[in-house]
C-alpha angles and dihedrals in degrees: 000000000000091000090049089054092049090051091051091047093048091049089051091048092048090047092053092049091049091048091049092047091050088050093050091045090054091049091050091049092049089048093052090048093052091047090050093050089046093050090050093050090046091049092050092045094048090048093050090045090050090049093047092046093053089048092054094045095047092046090050091050092048092050090048099047105028103038139051129234095007095113095128094048091049091050091049092055097044091046090057089052089046092055092051096045110015094162096059112106096216091052093047090050095050092043090056093044095051090046086056090049087055090051094246090134100164094052091045090054092054094049093046091049090056090048091053091052083069097041112016094178101050102127099207094048089051091047094051091046088054091050090048093052089049091058099046120101135082093203139035096258095051092043091053092050091050091043089061089044088052092050094053088050091052089052087056089052091054091047088058094041120010091190097056099129097197090059092063089043092054091050089050092051090051090051093048093049092048094045093246097144099148134052112283117258136184118352090353090059092052090050092051089047091052091053099041099034088205122110096193093049091049090055090059095038101127125117095240094046090049092050089049091052093050091049093050089055097042111016093171098065109107096198093062088064092044091055093044087053091051090053090053091050088053089051091050092249100130095161091058090044091053092053092052091048093052092052089050092050092051091056093042090054090062096041101091122167122177089352092304128113119223098274091175089076098063090037090054092047089051092054092048092050087049090053088052089050091242090133101169093053089048092051092051091055093044091056090050089053090052092050088053090048106029094171090055092230112188141149098246133015090243090061095053120126090224090060090052091049093050091051095047093047087055093047090049089052096046101030087225130115120240111224116252141144107252091200089058093049093059 
């Protein structure tokens, strides 16, 4: 009798264990099924996000490089890609670049710095960081500090690629804005040498020589001739300036994007003639800019061609300049 009871008890115990094992097995199978479904959903979601992120990034790049006056749209697309994939270098670079194009220079610098933490030797990211530094500063002191910071950054660009034309162009613009038209001498030469840490570059550090170097490396860039012309206006050499402006206009005529010529070239020439108080010449170029951009598309109202024309017409009428900051106009 006792053995029979033991056999019954053992069978019940074994049955309970078996039942529990079957239960746990079912739970494990259900868990695996849920995990598999979740993984599949995640894979599909990641794939779709990756596809959407590339679409937004590529559209933003196209708007930035292939069209005119679409800066805000380009930034909106790249920003969507950045939110989806903020750790991707290419996305960070283009987010910084489109922020720069939208004149949000401080934000651009921060994003480009983070991009360069991933690829310290990327020449374009270093270049746009330098450009961003060069446009930061709401007062003379801060602008001077960032100008030197920009110059050091440009030197890094040239260390990476000695034939990067825009680097020489940027140095030339800095020299022009600061009135450094000739080769540095004395204490000033020592200061430039301290910043650039390059004896050979210091010896060619004049605005004109730097513009010539940029043009030799990229002769089809209209803006190089515009800025060289501005230098000549500042040096009271209007005939030389006129020749450079004509070269710039010939190139801009052929530079058509989305059916629009580069109206920023005649607009820039107009502002520089205005700065030299040659108002009638400036007005002529401003009207050309408006013909090329009849809708007066621009990033901000203060950058509109119509505003430049109104100001120049008043200056032609009165013969007196209206105060403005040329750097802020460009």
